[in-house]
N, C-alpha and C positions, 0 to 999 in steps of 0.2 A: 632735398629727398635722400641724400646721403646722411645727414645728420639724424633724419627720421629713422631710417633703417638701423644705424648705429645704435641710437637710443632703445629702439625695439629689441636689439641684440642684447644689450646690457641688462635690459628689463627682464629679459627671458633667461639669461644666463644662470641665476640662482636656480631656477625651475628645473632648467635642463640638468644641471649638476645633480639636483636631488633625484630628477628621473634616472639617472645613470646610479644612483645608489640604490633606488627603490624603484622597481617597475610601475607603469602605469597602472595595471592591475592592482598592485600592492597599494598604490596611493588611493585609487578609487575605495579599495577594501577598507581602508584606515577610516576615510570620511563616511563611507557608508555604515560602518561599524558604530561610529560615534553617533550618528543620527538615529540609529535604530536599536542600539542597545538595551534601551529601556524596554521595548517589545519582547527583545528576546530573553532578557532576564526575567520578565514577568511570566512568559509562557513556561520558561523551564526552570522556575523558581523552586528551589528545593526545601522542603519543610525540614528543620533539624530536629531529629528524634533523639539523638544522642551525639556524643563526639563523633563516632564513627559511622552512623546511619543517618542519611539525608535522603528524603523521599520526594520525587517530582510530584507537585500537586495537581497534574494532569492525569496521573495514575489512578487517583481516588474516583473521579467520575466516570472514567472507563471501566475499571473494574467493578465499582459499586454499581453501575449501570448494567453490567453485563450480569452481575449476580441477580439483580431484581428482575431482569428479563428472564433468566432460567428459572426462577421459581414462578414469576407470573403466567408463564406458557408452559408451566408444568414439565420443565425438562424436556424441551422441544429439541434440545441440542443432542438429546440421547435417543429419545422415542421416535423422533421424525428421521433418524440416520438411514434407515433402510428406504423408507419412503423417498429420499432425495437421491438416493442411488437409482430406483426405478425411474424417476423423473428423468433423469439425465440418459437413461437407457432407452427412453421413448414408450415406457410402458403405458403412460396415461395421456399421450398426445391426443389421442382421438377425443378425449373430453373437452378439449378447446373448440371443438367443432359442434358441440352441444348450442341449441337454440336457447335453451332456458336451464336455469339452474334447480336442482331438487327442491320442491316445495315453493318454487317462485312461479308465479302465472302472469305477473303485470309487466308486460313489454311495451316498448314504443313501437311506432308504426313500422320502423325500418327492422324491427326484430331485437333490438338492443334491451338489456335489462336496465332499469335506472340506476340501481345501485353501483353498477360496474360500467358504465357508458363510457367512463374516461379510458377504459382499458378494452373495450370490446370494439371500438370504432375501427382498428387496424389491427393487422396482424404482427407487427413489430418489426425488427430488421434482422435479429439473430436467433440462433437456435439457443436452447439452455445450455447446452454444452459449450458453445461460442461465448455466451455470457460468462460462464463461469472462467473460461481460460482468460478471456480478455480482463477480468477482474483480478484473477490470480497472477497474471503477468506484471501487475502495477505491485503486488506484494511479495510474491516469491522471488527473491533477489538477494541483494549483499547483505541485507539483514540477517538471512538465514545462515550465512557463510561467515561474516565478521562478527556480527551481532552477538552470535551465539558463543564465538571464542572469547570475546571480551566478557560475556556474562559468566562463563564458568571459571575465567581467569579470577574475576573479582569475588563472585559467589560460591566457587567451588561447584562440585558435581552435583550438590544438591539444588542448584538453580534449575536444573533441567526438569526437577519434579514440578517446580512451582510455574515453569514455562509451559509444562504440559497442562496443568490445571487452569492457567490463563488462556490457553487456546480453546480447551472445552468451554469455558464461560464465554468467550468471544464469539462462539458460534452462535449463541443466542442473539446478541448484538447485531451481528451480521443478518440474521433472519428478520429481524424488525425492520432495519433501514432499507432492505432490499425489496420487502414486501411493499412498504411504502413508496419507494421509488417507482414500481410499477403501478400502483394504486392511483398515483396522481401525476403520471408522466403526460406530456403534451405530444400531440401528433400534428406536425407541420402539413402544409396543403401538399407537398411533394412526398410525404410519406416518412419524413424525418423525424425521428424519435428525440425529444428534449426531455430529459428527466434528471432525478437527483434530490437532493436536500433542498435546493432553491425552490422547487416546485412543491414538494410537500410540506414545507415550512409555510410557503404563501398559501396554498389552498386548503391544506390540511387544518393548520391553526386558524385559518378564517372560518372553518366550518365548527370550530370549537368555540367561536367568538373573541379570539385573538388576533384578528386581522392586521392591526399595527404592528404588534409584536411580532407575527409571522414575516411581515415584509422586512422588518430592520433585520432580524435573523439571517434571511434569505441573502438579503444584500451582503452582509458581513461573511456569509458562508463563500458566496460568489468571489469577494475580493481575496479571501484566504486561499481558496483553490487556484485562482489564477498564479498567484505568487508561489503557491507550492509546487505547481505544474512547471515553473521556468527552473526552480532551483533543485529542491529535493527529488522531483520527479524528471528532471532534466540535467542541469549542469552537474550535480553530485555524480549521477549515474555514468556520464560519459568521462567525468574526471577520474573516478577509481578505476574504470575499466581500462583508461590509457596508462595508468600508474602501474597496474599489474602487467599488462603487455610491454611496457617498458623496462620493468624489473626482469620478467623471464627472458627478454631479448638482450640482456646484458648490463640493466642499469645504465649508469652513466656513461658506459660504452657503446650503449645501443645506438643502432643508426636512426632510431626514432627520437632519441635523447633531444629535447627542445623543439621538437616537431608536434607537439599536441595539436597545434591549429590542423595540421594535416590529417591527423586521426579524426578530429572534430568534423572537419569537412567530408570525409568518406562517410562517417557516420551519419551526418546531416542529409545526404544525398539518399542513403537508404532510408532513413526515417522519414525523409520527405515523400519517397515514393509510396509509402505506407499510408501516411496521415492524410494525403489528399483526397485519398479514396472513402475517407470517413470510417465510420464504426464496422461497417460491413467488411471493409478492406482489413482493418485492424483486427477484427475477430477471425477472418480468415487466415491471418499470419498467426494469431496467438494460439489458434486451436492446433497448430502444428508443432509450434515452438515450445510452448509450455509442457505438453506431455513429454515431449522428447528430452528437454531440460530435466524435469524430475525424474523421469526413468533414470537417465544416465547418472544423476547424482546418486539417488537412492540405491541404484545397483552397484555403485561403487562404494558405497557405504556398507551395503550389505556384504560385499566381497571382504573388505576390511574385517567386519565382523565373523566371517566365516574362518578367515585366515588366523584371527585372534580368539576363536571360539570359547578357548579354556580360560579367557578373561572377562567373557560376557557376565557370568554370574557376580563377579566381583565388581564389575561396574555398575550393576544394578543395585548393588549392596553399598557402593560407595553414594551413588544417587539417593537412595532411601536415608542413610545415615545421614548425609550431608543435609538433606531436607529438614529432618526433625531434631538432630543432636549433633550441629556443626561444630567442629574443633579447630581452633586456629583460622578461622573464616573472618573477614573484616565484618564486624557488624552483628555476628552470630546469626540465630535464626532468621530475625526479622531482615538483616542484609541479604541473606540468601534468599529468601522470599522477595524481597523488593526486586533483586537482580533477574529474578525468574520472570516476575509479572511485567517488569520494565520492558525486558527485550521482546517477550511475547505481544505485549500491546504495540511497540514501536514496529514489529515486524508485519503482524496480520492487519493492523489499522481497523480493527473492529470498533465501531462507535464512531468513527471519524467521519464517515459519511461518504468515502470516496467511491466505495464499491458499488453503491446503489447506482451511481451514474451509468456504470457499464451495464447493470443488470435490467435498468429501466428499458433498453432497447430490445428486449426478448420477446419472442413471438408467443404471447399468451393473452387470455382474457382473465384469467384467475391470478391476481397479484401474489396472493400466498404461495403458489407454485414455484416462483422465483425465489422467494424468501427461503423456501425449502432447500432449492439448490445451492443457494449462498450461504448457508450455515456449513458446507462442505469446506468452504475456503480456510477458515482458521485450523481446521482438522487438517488438511493436506499442508498448509503452510508452516503451522506450528508443531502440532502434534506429530507430524510425520518427518517432514524435512528439517527442522530445528532439531528434533530429538535424535535423528540419525547423526546430524553434525555433532552433537554433544556426545554422543556415544562413541565416535571416532575418536573425539579429543581426549576421553577419559581414558578409553582403553591404550591408546598410544602413549599415555602420561604427558599430555600436553595442557592439564590443569594446573596452572603455575602463577601464584599471585604476582610473580614479576612481570607477568604479561598484561597487568591490569590497566597499565598506562598506555598501552598501545591504541593507535588510530585504527580506522576501518582499514585502510590500505594494508597495515603492518599484520592487522588481525587476518585478512585474506591469506597473507603468506603464512602465518601461523597454522591455519586449517590445511591450506596446500601442503605443507610440511608434514603435518599429521597423516595425510592420505599417502605422500610419497614415500613415507617409513615402511608402507606395505606394497603400495604400486607406484614403482619408480617413475613412470611415465605419466602420472596422472595430473602433475600440475599444469602440463600442457591442454590437457582435457578440461582442466578447471578454468584455466585461462579463456578456453572458447566459451565455457559455461557462463563465466562472469560477464563476457561480452554480450553472450545471447540473452542474459538476466537484465543487464543494462538497456539493450536495444527493446526489449519486450516491454519493461518498464516505462520507458520513453514514450513509446507508441501510444501506451494505455494513458498515461498522465497528459498526454498532448489532448486527448479526447476528454478527459476531466477537465482540464484548463478551458478548452474550448466551449463546453457547457457553461460555465462560469462567465465567460466571455460574452457567449450570445445572450446570456440572461442580462447582463447589464448593459450591453451596447448593441443588440438586436441581432437578428438571424440572416442578415443579408450576406451575400457572396463577398462582398467587399470586407465586411468584418471578420467573415470566416477567413479569408487569405490573410488578412492583416494579422490575426492571431498566428497563423501557421507559419508564417514567414518570421515573425518575431521569435517563435519557439524554435526554429532551425537556425537562426542567429545565435540564439543561447547554447545550442549544442556544439557551434564552435569556440565560443567563449569559455564555456565549462571545460572543454577538453585543453584549452591553451593557457589558462589563467589560474592562479591561486586566490580565489575569492572566498576566503574562510568566512567572513562577515555576511556575505550576500547568501552563501548556502545556509549558514546557521539561522539567517532571518527567514529564509523560505521554508527550512524545516519546522521553525516555530509557527509558521502559518498553517501548514500541515496539521499540526496538533491544535491550532488554535480553532480549525474546523470543527474539532469536538464540541466545544462549546456551545454554539448555536445548534449543531445537530442533536446533541444529547437532550437537550431542552425539548425539542420537536419529538424526539423518540418516546420520551417519558408521557407527556402529553396525549400523543397519536396511539398509544400501546392498545387500548380498547378498540381502536379502530382496526388494529392488525388481528387482534382476536377474533372478530367478526369476519375478516378475510380467511383465516385460518379455519374456521368452522364451516364457513362456505365451500372451501376447497375439500377438505376432507369428507363433507358431506358427499359432494360430486364424486370422489373415489369410492366411498362406500356405496353409493348408487350403481355405479359402474361394476363393483364387485358382485353385487346382487342381481 
């Protein structure tokens, strides 16, 4: 027995020595990176246009798709803006109680209209405003703070202009995918809503004669959204939040140094309390957190702009000149454009399909009504919040190419420092905001991941709680570990979601147009 123990000890000794040099999380990270590197490299492959300019290929379908939808729907992102505001205010809520649509007389014995029976059978679970905030909570976050700082560092002030352009274009993509999310959603026997790309790819493409293609694309999307929910929508968020808290409380001297697991455990408890209740509970939290976060952040930005009002004109001049005649910026005009489009697309996720999962749970029988609401997301996320961040950075002189190599955690500190130069105590407020951003993103992505999980493994309570427990475990792991490859892989899965989703959006665009005409006709009839 002793010989066996000694033999085991000597066998394990090299590993134990290695483990002292490298933590277990780092070892796992290296092995995982070697196994999945091909996938990450494929999704984030950069097409070389010159020695200085390399463009992620995933940007092409996102931006080209958004541009196509903008023209196909005759600039719905602009002409539908005020209608969207009215929907959120509840001006057209009574339309949902009509028994028939204008010009439609054929109904089923139960009073449903055949064309929209999939969405008339149930009220849904959340209001238009709650659906909007639930989806916004998954996109408004670290990308608006860190991502913008990196974009203007690499692309200069001009990147802000193209970020705004991409935000406006992305509004059309959000309109299309969220209309489809409601159109093809499923309602469970208990009233639970199941929706998102998995369902409109399956049912929508089947109606167009592409049944097999739809099933394959739906399964791929479900796999990608589960992976993305564990990493980019979970581990990355809690990891960055902990790093900022550790930094502001003393860095390596902080009482929290090396105690990421404790922070993760606390976050897991709060996340667990919310996500166990499903989308209704998630929406009831996000409809309070998101407006609060956005108002605080935008108010601080406006305060900085007022304090430096004499520099606002020059800042806009820098943005305009930098967008069309950049000087000394890496890659010239194309490089500036790419940085602006890249950060906007990565921030608002228009075309990725994730938001349609949250919007599918809305209380409505007109699918296009929620598509109209959803188009506000890229506007709030990119045109408002990202632009505010960029203006603060430009005005406070933090547009510096030397900052181009910063990671997200360092970029947050750069933005924090820009605000602190005018509002000395704001870094503490920003830290709270980042934690809330991370928290709200995690609870929304838990819902996205669960919908993919339910599609693949069934809708039983056992499967539901299996996923949610796994999600909470990853919260603790994300705060405590340095799993760069795992998070990189999950980020790749988030943008891989775009591939099956975009195929479905283009094929189903005519269906969305019919839904839009139907809803606008109902509004017109109400006015008359």
